[in-house]
C-alpha positions in Angstrom: 17.8 -3.3 30.5 21.5 -2.7 30.5 23.5 -1.8 33.6 23.0 1.9 34.7 25.4 3.9 36.9 23.2 6.8 37.9 19.7 8.1 38.2 20.1 10.1 35.0 21.1 7.0 33.1 18.1 5.2 34.5 15.8 8.0 33.5 17.2 8.0 30.0 16.7 4.3 29.7 13.1 4.7 30.8 12.5 7.6 28.3 14.0 5.4 25.5 11.6 2.6 26.3 8.6 4.9 26.4 9.6 6.4 23.1 10.0 3.1 21.4 6.7 1.9 22.7 5.0 5.1 21.4 6.4 4.5 17.9 5.1 0.9 17.6 2.4 0.7 15.0 -0.6 -1.2 16.5 -3.6 -2.8 14.9 -6.0 -0.2 13.4 -3.5 2.7 13.9 -3.8 5.6 11.5 -0.8 6.0 9.3 0.6 7.9 6.4 3.0 6.6 3.7 5.5 9.1 2.4 7.2 8.3 -0.9 10.9 8.7 -0.2 12.0 9.7 -3.7 9.5 12.6 -4.0 8.6 13.4 -0.4 4.9 13.1 -1.3 2.2 11.1 0.5 0.2 8.2 -0.8 -3.3 9.5 -1.3 -6.8 8.9 -2.6 -9.9 11.0 -3.1 -13.3 9.7 -2.2 -15.4 8.9 -5.4 -12.8 10.3 -7.8 -12.2 7.5 -10.3 -9.9 6.5 -13.0 -11.3 7.0 -16.5 -9.3 3.9 -17.7 -8.7 0.4 -16.4 -11.0 -0.7 -13.6 -12.5 2.8 -13.3 -12.1 2.4 -9.5 -11.2 5.1 -7.0 -7.8 6.4 -8.0 -4.6 6.3 -6.0 -1.7 8.8 -6.4 1.0 10.6 -4.5 0.0 14.2 -3.7 0.7 16.6 -0.9 4.2 17.0 0.6 2.5 17.1 4.1 0.0 14.6 5.5 -3.6 15.7 4.9 -7.0 13.9 5.2 -6.7 12.3 1.8 -3.4 10.7 2.8 -4.5 8.9 6.0 -4.9 5.1 6.1 -6.1 2.7 8.8 -3.7 -0.2 9.0 -4.9 -3.6 10.1 -3.3 -7.1 10.6 -4.0 -10.3 12.5 -2.4 -9.5 15.9 -1.8 -6.4 18.1 1.6 -5.7 16.6 3.0 -6.4 13.1 6.3 -8.3 12.9 8.6 -8.3 9.9 8.1 -12.1 9.4 5.2 -13.0 7.2 2.7 -10.4 8.4 0.2 -9.2 5.9 -1.6 -5.8 6.3 -4.6 -4.0 4.8 -4.7 -0.3 4.3 -8.2 1.3 4.5 -8.6 4.9 3.2 -9.8 6.8 6.2 -11.8 9.5 4.4 -13.6 7.0 2.1 -16.3 4.6 3.0 -14.8 1.1 3.6 -12.3 1.4 0.7 -9.0 -0.4 0.7 -5.7 -0.1 -1.2 -5.2 -2.9 -3.7 -5.3 -4.3 -7.2 -8.0 -6.0 -9.2 -8.4 -7.9 -12.4 -11.4 -8.5 -14.6 -12.4 -11.6 -16.5 -12.8 -11.6 -20.2 -14.2 -14.2 -22.5 -11.5 -15.4 -24.9 -12.9 -16.5 -28.3 -9.6 -17.8 -29.6 -8.4 -21.3 -30.1 -8.7 -22.1 -26.4 -12.0 -20.3 -25.7 -13.0 -19.5 -22.1 -12.5 -16.9 -19.4 -9.2 -15.2 -19.0 -8.1 -13.0 -16.1 -6.3 -9.8 -16.7 -5.0 -7.2 -14.2 -6.0 -3.7 -14.9 -3.3 -1.5 -16.4 -2.2 1.9 -14.9 -3.4 5.0 -16.9 0.0 6.1 -18.3 2.0 2.8 -18.9 1.8 -1.0 -18.8 2.2 -1.5 -15.1 -0.5 -2.9 -12.8 -3.1 -0.4 -11.7 -3.4 0.4 -8.0 -6.7 1.6 -6.8 -9.1 1.8 -3.8 -12.0 -0.5 -3.7 -13.6 -3.2 -1.5 -14.7 -6.8 -1.9 -18.4 -5.9 -1.9 -17.8 -3.6 -4.9 -15.8 -6.1 -6.9 -16.6 -9.6 -5.6 -17.5 -12.8 -7.3 -20.9 -11.6 -8.5 -19.3 -9.1 -10.9 -16.6 -9.0 -13.5 -13.8 -7.9 -11.1 -11.8 -9.6 -8.4 -10.2 -7.7 -5.6 -6.9 -8.2 -3.6 -5.8 -6.0 -0.8 -3.4 -8.0 1.4 0.0 -6.3 1.4 3.3 -7.7 2.6 5.9 -5.3 4.0 9.6 -5.6 4.2 12.4 -3.4 5.6 13.9 -1.6 2.7 17.6 -1.6 3.8 18.0 -5.0 5.5 16.5 -8.1 3.8 16.2 -10.3 6.9 15.2 -7.5 9.3 13.3 -8.7 12.4 11.2 -6.9 15.0 8.0 -4.9 15.0 6.8 -2.4 12.5 7.5 1.1 13.8 6.8 4.7 12.8 9.4 6.1 10.4 10.5 2.7 9.2 11.4 2.8 5.5 9.6 -0.2 3.9 8.8 -1.8 0.6 5.2 -2.9 0.1 4.3 -5.9 -2.2 1.1 -7.7 -3.2 0.6 -11.3 -4.5 -0.5 -11.7 -8.1 -2.4 -14.9 -9.0 -2.4 -14.5 -12.8 0.2 -13.6 -15.3 -0.1 -11.1 -18.1 -1.8 -13.7 -20.3 -4.5 -14.4 -17.8 -3.1 -17.8 -16.8 -2.8 -18.9 -13.2 0.6 -18.5 -11.6 1.8 -21.7 -10.0 4.6 -20.1 -7.9 4.2 -17.1 -5.7 4.8 -13.8 -7.6 4.7 -10.5 -5.8 4.6 -7.0 -7.3 5.9 -3.9 -5.5 4.2 -0.6 -4.8 6.0 2.2 -6.7 5.5 5.8 -7.6 7.5 7.7 -10.3 7.5 11.0 -12.2 4.9 9.8 -14.8 1.6 11.7 -14.5 -1.9 11.3 -15.8 -4.9 13.7 -16.0 -8.5 13.4 -15.1 -10.5 16.4 -16.3 -8.3 19.5 -15.6 -6.4 17.8 -12.8 -3.0 16.2 -13.0 -1.9 13.3 -10.7 1.4 11.5 -10.1 1.0 7.8 -10.8 1.2 4.9 -8.3 1.6 1.4 -9.7 2.7 -2.1 -8.9 5.6 -3.8 -10.8 7.9 -6.8 -10.8 11.1 -5.1 -11.9 14.3 -4.5 -9.8 13.7 -2.5 -6.7 15.0 1.0 -6.4 14.5 4.4 -4.7 11.0 4.8 -6.2 9.8 1.7 -4.3 10.6 3.0 -0.8 8.0 4.3 1.6 8.3 5.8 5.0 5.4 4.7 7.3 4.4 7.4 9.8 2.2 6.9 12.8 -0.5 9.7 13.0 -1.2 10.4 16.7 -3.9 13.0 16.2 -6.4 12.6 13.4 -8.5 15.5 12.1 -10.8 14.7 9.2 -12.4 17.7 7.4 
């Protein structure tokens, strides 16, 4: 604590410490992720599935205010998450044990080099990687799909930012891909970033704004504000 010259300054210092502590995101906190470019929140709806790709539970950006479909339980290995090599999982609160992630299926290639190839599912409106909600038990090694839900976060504005993850931080989220677009194993680490954009898709009579993963240059569509939810009401 820096030097203080009065009781008022001491009180202000104490208030700042309490505020900073209250904004720290702790293991198994409930959070919402606001897409900076559109002001809409990352969402999913229990048991509503894509009609293409993996046909898993869909992910989209929806309401401009947090609602039950946009709440996620964040987990990581320690009590607090640092900006240095911490991986997180995001469990959709309103669904039953469903996590944000990507998956790929395996397909038997009957070409010259016959055998099993691995292909990530494509998003409904373009050729980016599909983002969905699922869990390992639904898409494990006994089925034709494999599931990855460990996300890396980084501070959007400062590349080498240090410290703990806090409410209202603006971050990029990325996930490791193990196979390339041809289904071959990637030797070096390759990460794709979580993005939303203006492209929409429809399921039945409903229209949704797409969320994908990509490996292109980062921009405003890749920024997310993480918000700590202090009081949770699930309807």
